[in-house]
N, C-alpha and C positions, 0 to 999 in steps of 0.2 A: 434480291435475297433479303436485304435489310428491310425493305418495305414490307415484304411478306412476313418477316418476323415481328414487325411492329403491329401488324394486323391481329396477331394472336393474343388472346386473353391469357391470364395466368393458367387457366385450365388447359387451353390449347398448347401452351408452351410445355406444360407438364406432360401432355400426351406425346409431344414430339420427342422430348428428352427421354421420357420413360420408354416409348416405343423403340427409339434408337438403342437404348441400353438393353432392352429385351432381345432385340435382333442380334446384337453383337454377342451377348452372353449365350443365346441359343445356338448361334453359329459355332461358337467355341465348344459348346457342349454337344453339338450334333443333334439338337432337338428341333426337328423341322416343324412339328405341330406348335411348339411354343413360339417359334420364329414367325409363324403366320399371325399369331396374336400380336406380336410386336409390330409386324408390318401394318396390321389393321390400325393399331394405335398411332402409327406414324403417318399413315395415309389419310386418316379422317380429317385432321386439321388442314392438311394440304388441299384436299378437295373442298373443304368449307371455305378456305381462303380464296380459292379460285372462283367459286360460285359467288361469294359476297363481293369480291373486287370487280368481277365482270358484270354483275347485275347492275344495269344502268337505271338508276332511279329517275323517272320522269315525273317528278312531284311538283305540285303547285301549292302555293301557300298564300292565303289572304288573311290579313290580320287587322284588328281594330280594337280600340279601347273606348268604352262608352261610360260616362262622357270623357272627352279628352281633356277637359278643364274642370277642375273641382276645387272647392274650398278646402282648407286644411282640415283633416279629420273625416272627410267624406269618402264613402266607398266608391269603387269603380268595378267594372267588369271587363275582363279581357276575353277576346274571342279569336280563335284561330280556326280557319277552314282549310283542311288539307285534302289533297286529291292526288291520285297516282294513275298513270296510264302507261304500263310497262309491258315488256314481252315476257319477263320472268317474274315469278313471285318474289317479293322483296324479303321474305322471311319475317323476322320479328323486328319491329321498329320501336326504338325508345326515343321519345321526344322530350326535350327540355328547353323551355323558353328562358331567355336571359331577362331577369327582372331585378332592378336595383333593390338593395335591402331596405331602402327608405319606403318602398311601396309594398313589400311583403317578401315571402319566400318564393323560390323558383319552382314553378309548376312542372311536374314530370308526368308523362303519359306513356302508355304502352299500346301499340297496335300489333296484334298478332292474328294469325289465320287470315291474312289479307289476300284478296283475289288479285288478278292482274290489274284490274281497274277498281278503284274504290274511292270513297269520299267520306271524310269524318269532320265533325264540328266539335270543337272543344272549348269550354268556357272555364274561367278561373277567376277568383275574387282578388281584388287589390284594394289597398287602403292608402290614402294620401296622408302619411304620417309625418312627412317633412315638407315644408314649403320650398318650392323651387321648380326647376324644369328637369325632366328625366326622360330617358329613352328606354323603351322595352324592346327586346329582341337583340340580335337575330335569333331565330329558332334553330336549335341544333338537333340533328337527326343522327341517331346511332343505329346502324344496321348490324344485326347479329344472326348467326345460324341457330337452328333449333337446339343444338347441343351446347351453345355458349362457348364455342372454341375460338371464334373469330368475331371481331367487331371492327366496323368502319364508321368513322365520324365524318359527317358533312354538316354544313350550315348554310342557311339562306342569308341574304344580305339585307333584307327589308327590316326596318325598325319602325316603331310607332312613338311619336312624341306625346308626352304627358305634361300638363302644367298644373301644379298645386298652388293655388293662390291664397292670400289671406282670407280669413272669414269676414264676411260683410254683414253688418247688422243694420236694420232700419232705424233711423233716428228721427225723433219729432223735431219740428221747427222750434228754435229758441226765439221766443217773442220778446224777451226782455233785454235784447241787445239793441240799443238805440231807442226808437219809439218817439214819443212826444217830448218836446223840450220843456223846460221849466215854465215857460209861459203858455204852454198848451198848444203851441203851433205844431201840428202834425207834419212829420216828414213824409216823403213819398213812401209808398208801400214797399216793404221788404228792405227798407234802409235799416241799417244796424251796423254798418261799418263805415270807416272813414275813407272818403274818396277826395276828389278835387272839389274844394268848396267855392261856391259863388257867394262871396260875402256882400250882403246888402244891408242897408240901414233903414230904419223907420222911426217914427216918433215914439217917445217913451210912453208906455201905458201903465196904469196902476197895476201893480203885481209883478211887473217885470223884474228880473234879477238884476241888481245894480252892477253885478260883475260883467254884464253884457253891454254896459254903456260904452258907446264909441266916442271917446273924448275929442278926437280930431274933428269929427262931423259935428259934435255938439258945439265946439268953439266956432266952427265956420258958420253954422246956421243960427247960433245963439239960442238954441233950445235943446233939451235933452234928446239924444238919439241913441238907439240901441242896435246892436248887431242882430240881423236876422240871417242865420246861416242855413241856406237851403242846399243840401248836399246833392251833387250831381249823382244820377243813378248809375253808379259804377261799382257795384258790390265786388269785393274781393276779400280773400282771407289768406293768411300765412299759417302753415302748420309746421311746428317745430317738433321733430321726432327724435327722441333720444335713442340712438342706435349703438351706443357704446357698450361693448361686451362687459366692461367692468361695472356698469350701472344696472345690470340685470342678473337674474338668477333663475334657477329652476331647470327642469329637464322635460324633454318630449314636447308634445303639442301644447302643453299648458304652462310653458315657462313665461316669464314676464315680458320678454322682448316680443314674443308672438302676440301677446295681448296688446302691446303698444302698437305694433304694426297693423294689427286688425283694426284698432281704434282709428289710426291715421287713415287707413283705406276707407273705412266707413264714413268718417267725417268728410274726407275729400269728395267721395261720390255724392254724399248728401248735398254739399255746397254746389257741386257741378250740376246736379239735377235742378237746383234752385236758381241757376243762372249766374252763379258766381264764377269768377276766375280765381284759381288757387295756385299756390306753390307749396311744395313740401321741402323742408330743410332738415336733412339728417346730419349726423355728426361730421361727415366729410363734405357737406355743402348741399346746394339745391339739387333736386332731381329733375329740374327743367320740365315742368308740366305746363303745357300750353292750353289755351281755351279761355274764352271770355264771353260773358253775357249770353251763354247758351250756344255760341258759335263753336263748331267743331266739338260739341259736347261728347259725342260718342267716341271720337278719336281720343279726347282727353281722358275719358274714363278708361279706355283700353290702355293708355299710357300709364295711368296711375297703377292699374293692376299689374302691368308688366314690370314697372320699375320696383314696386314693392315686393313682387314675387321674387325678383332677383336680388333684393337687398340682403346683405350679410352683416352680421354684427361687426362693428369696427373696433380696432384697437386704440383709437383716438382717446386721449385721456380727458379732454374737456369738450364743451360744446361751443367754444369760442368761434370757430370758423363758421359753424352753422348760423349762430345768432348774428354775427357780424354781416354775413351775406344777406340775412333777412332784413336787417336794419338798413342796409344800403340799397338793396334791390326794391323793396316795397315798404317804404316808411309810412307810418300812420295807418296801418291796416288792422283788421281784426286778427288777433294772434291767438292761436290755440296751441298750447304746449303739452306734449305727452312725454312725461319724464320718468326715468327710473330713479335710482338712488341719487340724491342731490346733496350739494354742500353750498356754502355761502357764495362761493365763486360762481356756481351755476345759476343761483338766484340773481346775482348781480348782472350776469350776462343776459338773462331773460328780461330784466328791467330795462336794458338798453334797447330792446326790440320794441317795447311798447312806448312809442313816442307820440307826440301830439295828443289826440283824443282817442287813440286806438284802444279797443276793448281787449283786455287780457284774460284768458281763461286757461286753466291748467288742470290736467289729469295727472296726478302724481302717484305712481305706483308704490304701494307698501311692499317692496321687493322681498322683505323678510318672510312674508306669508307665502311666497312662491317656492320656498326652499326649506330644507330641514337644517340648514346651517346659517342662521341669521347673523347679521353683522354685529360688531361690538357696540358697546354703549356710546363710545365717542362718535362713531359713524351715525348712529341713530340720532344723537343730539344734533349733529350737523344737518341731518335730513329735516328734523323738526324746525330748526332755525331757518333753513332755506324756505320752507313752506310759509312760515310766519312772515318772512321778509316779503314774499309775494302778496300775502293777504294785507300787510300794512301798506302796500302800494296799490290798493284797489284791484287786485287780481281776484278773480273767482277761482278758488282752489278746491278740488275734490280729491281726497285720498282714496285710492283704489286698492282694495284687498283682494286676495285670490277668491274667486267665486262670484265676484261682482261682475255683472255684464256691462258691455260697452253702452248699451241703451240706458241702463240704470245710471251709470256715471254721467252720461249726457243729460239725463233728466234732472240729476242733482245740480248740475250747473244752471239749469233753468230755474230751479227752486232758489238757488243762491241769488240770482238776479231779481227774483220776485221779492225776496226778503230785504234786498238792499234799499 
């Protein structure tokens, strides 16, 4: 009885209550003709409930989303193929697919005048508005009678996984990292980072930098000797990503942290394609990216995309843990920092990462341009001071405003190297 009552819509319940009232009143008044009307009102929902509840839907559902992996802001297309092979007409079917609000609104469809066997294909648009992993589905099916007196809800169990990744931008090679030494001795091709050095010495030649004189060998051989440092071809890079929620601002797809994550992903894939081993350090520590010298490059690229897709903004106040991990794990590497709002403490932390002869490059976001609520004058002054501290210690620093592309910022780092 309770189950049957739950099947009734508001209209169906009104028919039952109204019909019962009419029957009782007509019986008291001795109005047989009016009682027939009341019985009709009472019986219609009951018959509809029996037909809808007994109608066995033998439906099939095939679902897909193309493409299943898209960059942030890219459109997708959902497709559902429905079919039915039943003994009784199903009446009116109202379909609703479960879609996370991050991907769009829930699509609703109506199938009426269906035969015993039928097949329908339905498509609907989606948009990857938020980075992350999402599941669409299951599909919900609501069966109603033609008069809208009864409804029965069922749902499939199948879902479809969707992955919205950071946007990737092609980056040109930076040729001004490393290169020839002061004496004109060319290092091996694609050198530009610090690896394990094989320190050799040779005789002093006119024009050699006196700072390269190797005094111990000079004393032993009784003639001037200079260091000839030939780097082993072991290219690697460390990427420091500022993932602190307090260091970023903005809303939607174009906030500053999404720009930073997109830049980190683009730089990481760029170096992996070029045979580098890389590691990404965010506010809570390393992301544990593997791969070296092109080995397992495909797996490393997939891991980069997976880890950065899942990365959430951290409540961590400082970058201390990230930079200390970078300094201990990979000393003396090429360091690329992608920072939000900074202060002097952040700058000092980054300076500890760039040890030995590591090259330091920084993309520092002007976070105030990503929001309508800029920081106060004191915070701005601290930000400017932090950037100047990096520049004073031979870092290449590019300040990124909203609207500047990742490729443009990367090219500016190249120009700074050319001008140095």
